[in-house]
N, C-alpha and C positions, 0 to 999 in steps of 0.2 A: 495524353496531359498528365503532368505530374501533379502531387497532391498541392501544391502551393498554387498552382495555376487553376484547378477545379475550384478550390476555395474563392480565388479572386473573381473565377467566373460566376458561380453561384451568386456572389454579392451583387454583382453588375447586372445580372438577370433578374434579380428582386428588383432593381432600381427601375429597369426598363418595364417590368410588370407594372409598377407603380405610375410609371409616366403615362402608359398607355391606358391605364385604369383611370387617371385623370383626362386624357383627352376623349375618350368615350363615355365616361359616366359622371365626369366633374369631381371625382373622389380627390380630396387632398394626399398627397404623396406620402406624408405622414402618417396618416389613416391606415392607408393599404398597407404599408411596412409595419405598422404596429400588430398586424394581424399575422405576420411572418414570425410568430414566437420562437420557431426552431432556429433562429439565426443567433450566432455568437454576437454579445452586445457590440463587440469592435466592429465586425461584419455590418452588423445592424446600422450603426453610425456612419460607417462608409458608405453604405447605400443610399442613407438618407442625403449624408452631404452631397455625392453625385447627384442624385434625382434633384434637389432643390437647387442646385447651383445650375444645372443643365436647364431647369425652368426659369431661375433669375437671369440666364443671359441667352435666352432662347434666340431673340432677334440678331445678336452679335454672332452666335453660333450659325446662324443661317446664313449672315454675311460672309464668314469664313467659309462656308460650304458652296455658297452660289457659283463661283466660277468652275468647279469642278462636276458640277451635276448637269446632266444633259435632257433630263426628262423627268417625269415624276417617278417617285419611290415609294413604296409601301410604308405605311406608318411606323411598323416595326423597325425597317432598316434606317429610316430617318432619324428615329429617335436613338439607336444605336450609334449612329454618325455623330449625332449632336452629343450624347455622353461621351463618346470618345473624345472629341476636341474641347469638352468642358475640363476632362480631366489633362489633356496637354497643355491648353491655351489659359486657364483659369487655375485648376489646381495642380499648377506647375510641380510639386513634388512627386507625382506619380510620373515614373519612366515613360518616355514616349513609346517604347517598343511594347511594353505591357497594355498600355490604352489603346495601341493598334490592333494587338493580336486579340485581345479580350472583345474588342467591337468587331473584328472579322468574325468571331465564332459567335458572337451573337446574331450577326447578319446570317452566318450559314444555318444556325438552328431556326430563324425566321424564313429564309428563302432558298435555301440549299446552296450548292457549290457556286451557281452563277451569282447568288447574292453576295457570297463571301469574296469572291474575285472582285466584284464590283467595289465593296466596302473597302477592300484592302488597297485597290488602286487611288480611292478616293482619299483615303484616311493617309496613306504616305506622301501625297502630295499636300492637301491640306495642313498636314503637321507643320510643314517647314515653307510651304509658297502661300499661306493665307493671305488675303489682302490685309492691310493695315485697316483699324477701324475708322470711321470718318472722323474729321477733326472739328469740322465747324461747329458753331453754335447757333443755327438754324434747327428747326423743329423737327426735319428727318434726320439729320445727323445726331442730333441729341437723342432720338429715339432708337437709333440702332446702336450706339455707343453705349447706352445706358439699358437697353431693353425693356423699354416702355412703350405702350401702345401710342401710337402718333395722337391720336384724338386726346389723350391724358397730357402728353407734352404740350401740345398747342394750347389746352385749358389752363394749365400751369403757368405757362409764359404769360397769357393774357392776364391771369388773376395775379400772379407773384412776382413776375419780373424775370429775368434771367438768372440773375446771382442766387435767389431762393431756390429756383427751379433746379439748377444744377444741382444745389445741396440737397434737395429732396431726392432728384435721381441718382445721386451718389449714395444715400442712404439706401435706398431700395435696391441698389445693386451691390450692397456688401452682406456679409455674413451678420445676422441680428446679433446685437451684444448680449452677452449673459449678464443678466441683473439677478441677483439673490435677496432675498428679503429675510431679514435676521431677527428671530423673536429676541426681545430686550431679555439681556441676562444671559445670553449664549455664550460661552467661552471656548467650546470644543468647537473650532472651524476648521475647514478644509485648505485652508488659505493663511500665509503669514502676513504681518502689516506690509512687509516690502512688494507683496504681490496683489495689493489693492491699487487697481487703476482709478478709481473715482468711486464717490458715494454719493448719496441723495436722501432728501427728507431727513437730515440729521443724523445720519449714518445708519438708519434703519433699512437702507437699500445700498447694497456693496455690490460693484462691479469687480470681481477678481480675474487676475491673467491666468485662469484654468480654463480647461476644458470643460465641456459641460457634464461628461460622463464623470469626472473626478468630483463633481458636487453631488449628483445624482447615486453614487456609491457610498457616499460619506454617511456615517451613522447619524450625525446631525440633521440630515436631511431625511434620513429613513424614519426618524423619529418625529419628523414635524416641525423641528426648529429651525429648519431652512426652508424656504421654498422659492421656485423660479418665479419671479415676477418682474416685470417692467416698472420703473418708477412712474411711469403714466397712469399706470392703474393705481398706484399707490395716491397719486395727487388727488384722483377722483373720490377715492374713500377718504381720505383725509379732509376733503372739502365738506364732508357731512359731519366731521368730528365735532364742529363748534355749534352743533345745532341739534345735540342729544342731550336733551334735559334729563335729569334723574327720575328715573321711572318710565322713560320714554318708551313708545313702540315704535319700531322701525322696521321697515322691510325692503328686501333687494328683491325686485319684481323679474330680473333676468339675472338670476344668481349664479348659475352653473359656470364654473366648479367651485365657486364660493371664495375666490381669492381676495375679494375687496373687504367682505365681512370678516375675513380671517386676520387681514391687515389691522382693522378696528378693533377687532379682539386682542390680538396681540399687544395693543397699547393701553388696554384697559378701557376702551370707550364704550363699551356692550356692557360692562359690569353693571348689575342691577336694570337692565334693559329687557323688553320683551322682543326678541328678533325672530322675524319669518323670512325665509329664503325659499322663493318661488321660481321656477323656471318651467318651460314648456316641454323639455326634454327630460322624459323619465330615465333614460340611461345616464345622462350627466348629471341627473340628480343624486344618482347613486354614488356617483364620485364626491358630491357636494357632502352628501352625509357621511361617507368614509372620513374625508379629511376632517369637517368638524368633531367628529367622534375622537380623532386622534389628538386635537388640539385642545379637546376639552371645551369646546364652543356649544353652548346649549341654545339650541334654535328649533324651530318648527322647520322641517324641511318639506316642503310638497311639490308636486308637478302640477302646474298651473299655468294658463294662457294669461300672459301680462294685460292684455286687451280685456280680459273678463276676469280679474284675480277674485278668490273666494274670501273677500275680505269687505267688512261693512264701510261703505262710504264715511269721510270723516271722521275714521277712528284712528289714524296714525299721526305721530308727531314728526316722521321723517321717511323718506323714500328714497332709494337708490335706483337708478335707471341707467343701466349700462346697455344701450338699445343695440339690436341686432343692425348690422350696417355692412356697407361695401367693402370694409378693411383697406380703403384706399390709402389709410394713414400707416398701415404697417406690411408694406409692399416687400421688406426684406423678411420679416416673419413670416408671412403668407404670401409667398411668390405667386400663388395659383391665382389670388384674387385680381392682378392684372391682367390676367387673358379671359376671365371670366365675365368682368366687368364691360360695360358699354357706355356710350355717352348718356344712357338715359338711367345708368343702374342707381345712381345718387338719388336721383328723383323719385325713383320707385321706390327706394328704402325710405325717404322722406315721409312718405304717406304712412307707412306702418309706425315710423316713429313718432309722429305726431299722434296716432292713436294711442300707442303706447303711454305717450306724455300725458294725453288728457286723462288716460284711465288712473295713472299714478297720481297725478293732481288730485282726482276725486277721492281718492284714499285720505288725504291729508285732511286734519282739522284747519280751521282758519289760522293762520300763523305758522303753519308747518313748512317744512322745508324739502324740496327734491331737489337732487343732484343730477343731472341728464348727462350723458357722456356717450361718445361713440369713437370707434377708432379710426375715424376719418376726419378730414380736413375739407372736405368739399362743403360749400356753402350750403347746397341742397339737405344735406343732413345735419346741419349745425345751426348756424344764426337763423336760416329760414323757418325750421321746425320751433324753435324758441318763439320766433316772431308771431306763430300763428296762436300762441296762448297767452300773448302779452296782456290782453285786457283780463287775465286772471292771476296775473302774478307782479311781484315786483322783483326784478331782476338784481340779485346782488351781486353777482360776478358773471363774467364770461371769459373763457380762456382758449386760444386757439393756439395749438403747440406744433409747429411743422415737424415732419419726420428728420431726424438727425441731429436736431439742436439738443446740445447738452449729452448725445449718444442715448436720447430715448425714443421711443415711437412717437409718431404723430397722433395726437388725439385733440379733441373738444370736450370742453365742460362748460356748464352753465349752472349756477346754484340759483334757485327760483324760491321766493316765499309766497305761498298762496295768500291772495289778499283776504 
């Protein structure tokens, strides 16, 4: 192998390890790859792109492979084949011969010369003679073409209709949009006005025509003046901004990594307020604390279970609750979620979300406001959760935002005032 080939191989080998780690242990591929700190940033970026693209299009890639497989294959070889076809048919900028050769080498490491000969035969045929994706608008064709589980496609068709379902599936099949929250007054930006594709929330959020690495490496990002954040997250934070009286005490009870409170801080809404940031994850709260320190956000950061928060009942003016959820509204950004979820997942999460919402409401003074949100558009996690506390609240606002609309993630939010 020459040096370039070796570099390309190690990058793809890392992607394969991440995919196998997801299949065996449920770990997110980005999480696994983040532990490969020795990788060059460009190799890390390519490995992440290959792994997430493979996950995002898994059913379609299996459709391409199906005519050329005559029996079961090992997980290592199957993922290597999927990865190679993802590079050929989805990431079309990668030369076919490179994708095939590197896939064959991955198969050789996994299963020896026999596996490499098998992979070579399959890939050289599937690269040029793969079947066309199904074109129909029936649930099964949509499921394969957009690589979403059949049960989810059937559910969306029954709840949202064909046109909205196609848009949601398309959004889940694409690379997630890069949105950047810009601290007001920031003038040193990594993009020019001509490179701005879209803005949201009066220009607080910008979608530039730049690669992710170009944003992450810029000094304004390093100093905390820029942050990667979707406008859907900003919409949740801003919903609370009108309910923060002077001297208010406010808590985010599922705060990590702190983006929503940081958004309110950047706009001055937390000045003179007492701020609590709670989350059950000690590790993630370390990131919250570091981010707040960088931005000069004065808050008490603690690891605590949102169902049993260490706060006196009836003592707060406002609460943010971005509850743990199925992530079925952000399948582009979190491609693993579509394969983790089952038809009962949303209802399972709805039970925990109801407990968190009741606990959050108990912290409020009468007349206090809580903003409840999830990165899901499933009714079991959205309206059905809010309806369970209807006797305790006045509903000021409900907002269901389907994935892909305005280029945002899918989400749900409800603004509730305690009676």
